[in-house]
N, C-alpha and C positions, 0 to 999 in steps of 0.2 A: 655419614655427617647429615645433619638437618639443613637445608639449604633454602633460603628465601630469595627467589629471583628477583624481587624488588630491590635487594641490597647488592645487587652485582656491581653497580658503580662504585659505591663505598668499598667494597672488597677490593675491586680491581686497583682503586686508588692507594689502599693500604698496601697493597702489593708493589706499588710504585711502577705500574705498567700502563702504557698507552693502550687505547682500544684495538689499535693494531698489533701490539705486542702480544695482547692477551688473546686475540682472535686466532693469530698463529699457533699460540700454546693449546687452544682449544679445538683446533681444526675446523675453524669457521672463518666467515668472511667479517672485515670490519663492518660492513654496512649492517649486517646482522646483529652485532654487538651493540652497535649504535641504536639500532630501532628498539632492541630489548631494554636497554638502559633509559631511553626515552619513553618507554612504556607505549610505544607506537605499535608494537608486535608482541602478541602472547605467544612464546616460543612452544614448539612441540616438546614432548617428552623427550624425545631424542637429543634434541637441543639442550634441554635442561640438563640430561645426564653428560653431555659433554662438557658443559660449563662446570658443573660439580666436579667432575674427574680432573678437569685443569686446575681448578681452586685446589682440590686435594693434593695434588702433585706439586704445585707451587708452595703450598704452605708447608708441606713435608721437608722441602729443601732448605725452607728458611728458619726452621725450628732451631733455638740455640742449642748448643751442645755444652758439656762440662767445661770444654777447653775455652768457651767464650765467657764463662762466669766464675771460673775457679780462682781462688787465691793461690797465686804461685809461690809466695813467700811463706813456706810452712815452717813453723816452728816445731820443733822436736825434742824428745829427751831420750837419753838412753836408757837401757834397762836397769842400770846401776846407779842411775842420777838419784840423790836423795830427796826427801819430802820438802826440806827447807827450800832447796833450789828450784824445785817445781812451784812452789808458792810464790817464789820472787819473779818466776817467768809469768805465771798468771797475772800478778799485779803489775807488772812493767809493761806487758803488752796487752792488758785488759782482754785476755782470753779466758775461755771456761773449759776448755779441753785442748789436750795435746797428745799426738800420736806418740807411741814408744817404739823406738828401734833398737834392733840388735844386729850390728854390721850391716846396716843399711836396710835390713828387712823389718817391715812392720809385724810387731808381735802385740800390740795391744793400744789400749787408750786410757789415759788419765783424765778424769773428769772432775769438776767441783765437788760432785758427790762422793767420788772416792776420796778426796781430800778430807771432806766433812766426816765421812764414815770412819776414818782412821785418825781423826784430830786427837783422840785420848791416848792412843798408843805413844810409843817412844818415837815421836816424830823425826827426830834428827837422823835416827838410824834407819828408818824405814826407806826403802828404795820403791823406785817406779814399778818394777816387776811384781812386787809384794801387794802394791795397791790397785794396779791396772784391772781394767774389764776387757773383755774380748774386743777384737777388731770390730769397727763399725763395716758396712759394706765397702768393698773396693770396687771402684769402677774404672772404666777407660775414659779417656779424654773425648771420645766421640759419643760418649752416652747422651741422649736426648734429654732435653728440659722436662718433658712429660714425665720420663721415668724418673728423674731426679726428684721431682716434685712428690711423687708417690712414696719413694723412700724416705724423703725427709719428714713424711708423716710418722714414720715409725723410729727414725733415727736422728740424732742431733746433728751429725756430721757424716759426710761421706769422703773417702779418699780416693785420690786418683792416681792410678799408678800406671807405669808405661815402662815396659822392658824390665820389670822387677824393682824399677825405682820410683819412690814417691814423689809425684810431680805437682800435686797441688790437694786443696781440699774445697770442699762446698758445704755451706751452712745455709740455714734459712735466711741469715742476714744477706747472704750473697744473692739470693732468690730476689728478696726485697729490694736491694740495690738495683738489679737489673730488670726490674719491671718496667 
């Protein structure tokens, strides 16, 4: 972590901690924190490292997880659901992708691109399993936001699964909503 000691007060306030609370987390005295924040004291390397480690630990604990940002009301289709039903779902719910399930198990994903790619076929007879693409990454509800952001650079949706059941989805729009 690159850390600027002159920003300590701002960082501490963002963490919603008093000087006393922060001092306890860093293993330092409150008066030391007060002097550093007021720039009346130029701390030693040892104190800077203690502060940096405390900030790192505190920020790790407050990083959002998938459960904090996921959409829990997941719209899904069955593998035998027909093309026209899927199109109606996309239009009705204003969505661009939908997980495909077989007996509750995630087996694939139907996207707008899948629909467009198969638009000239006998669309009324085509089923989800015939046009779906493979699963996007499946993550746990405890996956950290930093990992989710990296995955969303490569995938348009992430599925959240718990004990074999689909519990939610995370898209780029969910990230933007929770910024």
